[in-house]
BAFI-3210 file (N, C-alpha, C; in Angstrom, 3 decimals, decimal comma, padded with zeros to 6 digits):
// residues 96
n [1|2|3|4|5|6|7|8|9|10|11|12|13|14|15|16|17|18|19|20|21|22|23|24|25|26|27|28|29|30|31|32|33|34|35|36|37|38|39|40|41|42|43|44|45|46|47|48|49|50|51|52|53|54|55|56|57|58|59|60|61|62|63|64|65|66|67|68|69|70|71|72|73|74|75|76|77|78|79|80|81|82|83|84|85|86|87|88|89|90|91|92|93|94|95|96]
n.u [-005,437|-007,536|-007,482|-010,624|-011,779|-011,478|-009,748|-009,584|-006,587|-005,930|-007,210|-006,021|-003,601|-004,139|-004,449|-002,301|-000,415|-001,571|-000,906|001,914|002,143|002,423|000,654|000,276|002,629|002,307|000,337|000,874|002,916|000,809|-000,693|001,446|001,611|-000,925|-000,372|-000,117|-002,743|-003,977|-003,184|-002,354|-000,686|000,796|001,821|003,199|005,320|006,657|007,590|010,152|010,860|008,762|007,632|006,305|006,501|005,549|003,524|003,452|003,814|006,145|007,257|009,617|010,694|010,924|010,867|010,216|008,334|005,756|006,257|005,373|002,527|001,705|001,963|-000,133|-002,613|-001,600|-003,377|-005,822|-004,761|-003,996|-006,296|-007,088|-006,202|-005,891|-009,352|-009,386|-008,032|-009,488|-009,319|-007,104|-004,468|-002,118|-001,050|000,398|001,234|004,564|006,827|009,257]
n.v [-031,860|-033,618|-035,873|-035,633|-032,951|-029,930|-026,993|-023,824|-022,087|-019,846|-019,422|-021,697|-020,544|-018,035|-019,254|-020,171|-018,496|-016,579|-018,945|-018,870|-016,388|-014,454|-012,531|-010,007|-008,727|-007,900|-007,003|-004,633|-003,595|-003,213|-001,301|000,674|001,090|002,202|005,284|007,078|007,732|008,434|010,606|012,263|013,773|016,029|015,863|013,077|013,494|014,876|013,463|011,107|008,784|005,970|003,735|001,165|-000,512|-002,921|-001,691|000,721|003,682|004,939|008,296|009,495|012,750|015,650|018,212|020,564|021,801|020,798|018,453|019,852|020,207|017,311|016,531|017,887|016,244|013,667|011,333|011,694|010,573|008,181|007,141|007,033|005,066|002,806|002,667|002,297|-000,211|-001,940|-002,535|-002,744|-001,907|000,155|001,399|003,962|006,920|008,405|011,360|012,746]
n.w [-000,382|-001,881|-004,841|-006,359|-005,605|-006,981|-007,400|-008,224|-010,552|-009,566|-006,755|-005,360|-005,578|-004,234|-001,416|-001,140|-000,866|001,079|003,285|003,513|004,296|002,837|001,899|003,017|002,199|-000,677|-000,244|000,772|-001,372|-003,646|-002,629|-002,412|-004,923|-005,738|-005,075|-007,433|-007,975|-005,646|-004,352|-006,446|-009,935|-009,864|-006,698|-006,827|-008,155|-006,790|-004,962|-003,940|-002,888|-002,040|000,550|002,558|005,487|007,457|008,290|008,026|006,507|004,355|002,922|001,092|-000,105|-002,283|-001,987|000,191|001,547|-000,359|001,708|004,167|003,266|002,670|005,788|007,022|005,828|006,708|007,735|006,189|003,929|004,490|005,428|002,634|001,477|002,733|002,539|-000,107|-000,518|000,843|003,234|006,274|005,424|005,738|009,078|009,546|008,600|007,396|006,658|004,883]
ca.u [-006,666|-008,039|-007,701|-012,021|-011,695|-010,794|-009,740|-008,763|-005,169|-005,806|-007,624|-004,628|-001,988|-003,762|-004,330|-000,823|000,272|-001,730|000,015|003,262|002,084|002,998|-000,456|000,534|003,699|001,364|-000,849|002,120|003,070|-000,372|-001,312|002,076|001,002|-001,768|000,003|000,115|-003,449|-004,982|-002,392|-001,979|000,425|001,704|002,771|003,620|006,120|007,385|008,346|011,440|010,840|007,632|007,709|005,147|007,023|004,911|002,159|004,133|004,278|007,453|007,037|010,628|009,913|011,735|009,964|009,617|006,670|005,038|006,206|004,415|001,355|000,840|002,251|-001,693|-002,957|-001,613|-004,697|-006,721|-003,825|-004,165|-007,787|-007,708|-005,194|-006,549|-010,177|-009,359|-007,252|-010,538|-008,762|-006,096|-002,513|-001,616|-001,208|001,412|002,727|005,808|006,985|010,954]
ca.v [-031,640|-035,132|-035,514|-035,745|-032,043|-029,150|-025,919|-022,882|-021,648|-018,471|-019,575|-022,004|-019,636|-017,054|-019,750|-020,765|-017,044|-016,575|-019,723|-018,656|-014,932|-012,946|-012,158|-009,116|-007,949|-008,169|-005,974|-003,587|-003,611|-002,666|-000,176|001,613|001,055|003,143|006,596|008,591|007,702|008,812|011,924|012,982|013,290|016,864|015,447|011,974|014,053|015,269|012,159|010,682|007,173|005,703|002,011|000,250|-001,605|-003,068|-001,124|002,434|004,011|005,954|008,852|010,212|014,243|016,339|019,465|020,332|022,401|019,434|017,441|020,256|019,981|016,799|016,380|018,053|014,990|012,534|010,699|011,092|009,664|006,653|006,407|006,737|003,621|001,738|002,254|001,297|-002,104|-002,783|-003,360|-002,110|-001,732|001,373|002,275|005,100|007,952|009,400|011,982|012,451]
ca.w [-001,462|-002,733|-006,119|-006,880|-005,152|-007,960|-006,934|-009,752|-010,231|-008,928|-005,793|-005,325|-005,336|-003,023|-000,633|-000,926|-000,357|002,883|004,330|003,395|005,187|001,712|001,334|003,355|001,532|-001,905|-000,238|000,615|-002,539|-004,301|-002,195|-003,059|-006,462|-005,566|-004,399|-007,962|-008,225|-004,935|-004,133|-008,031|-010,761|-009,195|-005,855|-007,016|-009,082|-005,793|-004,535|-004,652|-002,977|-000,936|000,613|003,276|006,380|008,683|008,013|008,190|005,235|004,342|002,210|000,638|-000,780|-002,725|-001,538|001,762|001,193|-000,649|002,831|005,171|002,752|003,141|006,818|007,644|005,453|007,068|008,544|004,926|003,232|005,433|005,131|001,070|000,543|003,306|001,991|-002,044|-000,532|001,558|004,471|006,780|005,027|006,297|010,278|010,029|007,492|007,997|005,826|004,877]
c.u [-006,495|-007,904|-009,575|-012,153|-010,998|-011,539|-009,185|-007,578|-004,557|-006,110|-006,454|-003,345|-002,411|-003,975|-002,821|000,227|000,122|-001,618|001,289|003,196|002,713|002,227|-000,579|001,261|002,920|000,882|-000,616|002,376|001,973|-000,768|000,126|001,925|-000,196|-001,645|-000,130|-001,593|-004,456|-004,056|-002,332|-000,611|001,316|002,492|003,209|005,339|007,357|008,364|009,352|011,628|009,501|007,856|006,499|005,955|006,179|004,128|002,427|004,371|005,265|007,251|008,014|010,118|010,735|011,365|009,727|008,300|005,599|005,198|005,414|003,111|000,553|000,970|000,434|-002,598|-003,020|-002,495|-005,295|-006,337|-004,237|-005,480|-007,781|-007,349|-005,806|-008,192|-010,059|-008,857|-008,439|-010,094|-006,891|-004,900|-002,199|-002,194|-000,748|001,588|003,572|006,862|008,601|011,152]
c.v [-032,813|-034,719|-035,322|-033,680|-030,720|-027,862|-024,909|-022,674|-020,572|-018,762|-020,527|-021,698|-018,550|-017,936|-020,110|-019,491|-016,425|-017,302|-019,311|-017,242|-013,979|-012,224|-010,112|-007,885|-007,689|-007,318|-004,431|-003,113|-002,674|-001,456|000,914|002,111|002,213|004,798|007,278|008,139|008,686|010,122|012,622|013,325|014,795|016,547|014,298|012,555|014,298|014,325|011,155|008,630|006,795|004,158|002,184|-000,907|-002,230|-002,368|000,513|002,744|005,129|007,007|009,609|011,676|015,230|017,723|019,835|021,395|021,434|018,811|018,405|020,496|018,846|016,406|016,582|017,040|014,081|011,277|010,815|010,612|008,302|006,124|006,345|005,388|003,067|001,952|001,948|-000,118|-002,424|-003,264|-002,096|-002,469|-000,743|001,935|003,458|005,532|008,340|009,872|012,446|013,527]
c.w [-001,749|-004,207|-007,154|-006,227|-005,813|-007,283|-007,947|-008,900|-009,275|-007,160|-004,932|-004,666|-004,115|-001,791|-000,033|-000,165|001,451|003,753|004,777|004,225|003,965|001,080|001,938|002,512|000,041|-001,699|-000,247|-000,693|-003,859|-003,920|-002,747|-004,342|-006,705|-005,350|-005,728|-008,034|-007,061|-004,590|-005,720|-008,347|-010,027|-008,070|-005,763|-007,623|-008,036|-005,173|-004,986|-004,380|-001,924|-001,069|002,048|004,167|007,583|009,056|008,388|006,983|005,227|003,137|001,697|-000,133|-001,357|-002,574|-000,047|001,919|000,674|001,149|003,312|004,474|003,294|004,869|007,564|007,091|005,480|006,923|006,987|003,975|003,380|005,097|003,589|001,060|001,602|002,728|000,180|-001,804|000,172|002,531|004,928|006,262|005,947|007,896|010,922|008,756|007,916|006,939|005,904|004,200]
res [x|x|x|x|x|x|x|x|x|x|x|x|x|x|x|x|x|x|x|x|x|x|x|x|x|x|x|x|x|x|x|x|x|x|x|x|x|x|x|x|x|x|x|x|x|x|x|x|x|x|x|x|x|x|x|x|x|x|x|x|x|x|x|x|x|x|x|x|x|x|x|x|x|x|x|x|x|x|x|x|x|x|x|x|x|x|x|x|x|x|x|x|x|x|x|x]
***
């Protein structure tokens, strides 16, 4: 970047993160943060851990009943997260 070209700090940080390939990991973390608002408080309470790695959303649940319910809703969960994110972050859902 030349001295006479100005760039905001926010866009410089975004460019750096994209260049270093951190932007996909940040999107995964942001998608995990949306879990409770997408699925609801009651089901979120039955979740012991949730993470996304390489596009695979893994959800550990405390209740087998909730797991069976979410099993039938896997594609809807994936669509809701991807729609909220505005891009395809989740490619598959695993329930444990």
